[in-house]
VEXLO-107944 format. One record per residue: x, y, z of N, C-alpha, C, O in turn. Coordinates in steps of 0.02 Angstrom, whole numbers, plus 50000, padded with zeros to 5 digits. Layout:
BEGIN
XYZXYZXYZXYZ
...
This chain:
BEGIN
478834580247357478164582547375478204590047388478664592447421
477714593747361477694600947372477614602447447477314598547484
477874608047467477894609747539477204609847571477104606947624
476724613147539476054613547570475704606847567475304605247611
475834602847516475544596147513475824591847569475464587747598
476464592747585476764589047640476454591147706476314586947749
476344597647715476014600047776475324597047782475124594747836
474944596947728474274594147730474294586747747473854584347783
474794583047721474844575847735475004574647808474724570147840
475474578547836475654577847906475054579747950474934576448001
474694584947931474104587147969473564581747968473224580648018
473474578447911472964573247905473114567347950472654564047975
473754565847961473954560248005473774561848078473544557448114
473894568048099473764570148168473634577648168474094581548159
473004579748178472844586948173473024591148235472734596448245
473494588848276473704592648334474144598548310474704597448288
473884604548315474244610348289474864612148330475344614848303
474864610648395475434612548438476084609348417476614612248425
476054603248389476664599748370476764599348295477214595948271
476334602848256476364602248184477024604648155477304601348111
477284610248178477914612948152478484607948160478864606848113
478554604848218479084600048230478994593848186479484591248160
478374591548178478254585648137478384587048063478644582748028
478214593048040478354594847970479104595247959479354592747909
479464598348005480194598847999480514591947997480964590847956
480294587448039480574580648039480434577147972480864573647947
479834578047945479664574847881480074577847824480304574147780
480154584447823480564587647771481284585047775481574583447723
481554584647835482244582147843482294574947819482784573147785
481804570647836481814563647816481764562947741482124558947711
481314566747709481234566247637481854568847601482044566047549
482164573947627482774576647596483334571447602483724570547554
483394568147659483914563147668483794557147621484274554447593
483174555047614483014549447570483154551047497483354546647459
483054557247478483154559247408483874561347395484054562847338
484284561447447484964563647439485014571247427485504573747400
484494574747448484464581947437484904585647488485014583247544
485134591347467485504595747512485164602547510484704603647471
485394607047553485084613647555485144617147487484704621047468
485684615747450485774619047385485284616447333485204619647280
484944610847346484454608347297483774611747306483334610947263
483684615447360483074619247371483154625847333483664629247342
482684627747290482774633747249482864640047291482534640947343
483304644447268483434650747301482944655947276482884657047216
482584659047321482104664147303482464670847293482694673947340
482504672847230482794679247211482284683047170481764680247152
482424689247156481974693247114481884690047046481324689747020
482434687647016482404684546950482014677946952481624676546907
482124673947004481764667547010481024668647019480614664946992
480844673747057480134675347067479814677747002479264675546985
480154682246966479884684946904479804679646850479334680046810
480254674746850480214669546798479754663846817479604659646775
479524663646879479084658246901479464652046919479164646646925
480124652546928480534646746945480374643947014480494638047028
480104648147058479894646047125479144646847129478904652247143
478764641447116478034642147115477744643447185478044641747236
477164646347186476814647847248476694641347286476514636247257
476804641447351476684635647393477254630747394477184625247421
477834632547366478394627947366478914630047418478904635747442
479344625547435479884626947483480434630647447480634628747392
480694635947478481224639947447481704642447500481524643147559
482324643647479482824646747523482794654247511482614656547456
482984658147561482994665347554483574668147594483644666447653
483984672247563484534675447598484304682547614484174686547569
484244684047678483994690547696484134692247768484404688247806
483964698347785484054700847852483384703747876483064707447839
483174701947935482544704547961482634711947978483054713748019
482234716047944482284723247956481744725648004481854730248043
481164722448001480614724648043480174718648059480134713948020
479834719048115479364713748134478684716748143478604722148173
478184713348116477494715648123477214713948191477534710648232
476614716148203476264714448265476054707148264475994704048211
475944704448323475704697648327475024697148294474624701748298
474904691548263474274690248229473974683948259474304678848265
473354684348278472994678548303472664675148244472334678448203
472754668648238472464664948182472244658048205472444655648258
471844654848165471624647948178472074643248137472044643348076
472484639148170472934634648133472554629148096472834626048050
471934628048114471514623148079470814625948073470564629248119
470494624648016469814627048004469394621247978469644616347950
468744621847988468274616947962467944619947900467664625447903
467974616247846467654618247783467184612547764467404607247743
466544613847773466054608447760466144602847810466044603847870
466314596947786466404591147831467124589247841467264583847869
467594593347819468304591647828468674597247865468454602947866
469234595347896469654600047932470274601347889470584596647865
470444607647881471024609547840471534613447882471344617247927
472164612447867472704615947901472824622747867472894623147806
472854627947907472984634747880473604637747912473724643747906
473994633747947474564636247984475084639847941475354644947963
475224637547881475744640547839475444644147779475774644747728
474824646447785474494649847731474274656747754474154657847813
474224661347707474024668147724473264668847731473024673047768
472894664647694472164665247694471834658547708472114653247693
471244658847737470854652847748470404651547688470244656247652
470214645347676469754643947620469084647347631468904648947688
468724648547577468064651747582467594647347624467584641247616
467204650447667466724646847708467024643147766466704638747795
467634644847785467984641347839467764643947907467654649947917
467704639347954467564640948023468134638348066468384632848053
468374642248116468924639848158468764633148190468204631948213
469254628648191469184622048221469664621548279470264620848269
469404621948339469844621248397470124627848421469774632948421
470754627748443471064633448474471364638348424471414636848364
471574643948449471904649048409472644649048427472844646348478
473054652048383473774652648396473984659648374473584663448347
474614661248385474854667748363475484666948322475854662048330
475604671648278476194671748236476374679048222475974683548234
476974680048198477214686848185477534686948116477934682648098
477344691848077477634692648011478284696548017478374700648062
478744695247970479374698947970479474701947901479244699247851
479814707547899479984710947836480734709947826481134712247867
480924706547772481624705047759481894709147702481534710547654
482524710947706482864714647654483534711147639483764706947678
483834712847583484484710147567484994712847617484974718647635
485454708647639485974711047684486394716547651486514716247591
486624721447689487034726747660487674723947629487994719547659
487864726347571488484724347539488464717347510488984714247499
487864714747498487804707847473488064707547400487854711447358
488514702947388488804702247321488424697247278487954694047301
488644696647217488324692047169488404684747190488014680547169
488904683247232489014676347255488414673647292488324667547295
488004677947322487424675647361486884672647318486464668747343
486874674247254486374671347209486554664347186486144661047154
487154662047203487374655447181487224650147232487384644247221
């Protein structure tokens, strides 16, 4: 199951935003164990993989990097109401068109990652 589809499924079961991250992590771990997946089966996000489209938007990916800078805290609505349904926006950059905040707000912080100094070709494997 695609990462954002899994988030939406977990959110549909229980729209409590405070525990969503832990519930998503537990579901990802359970699905990986059932499929016999390992961390190496998750695609590695590299410049070449991004350019070729090997890691589609909204999918789960690994990234080898070092946090160089942290942005300011951002206040966002982890859930929004669109028409007659509630949608999860916790792991998305934008809310759907016509969305109104549903419930409480939360905060998050963006990070700027760079390749670690002296990183060799072995890291792409």
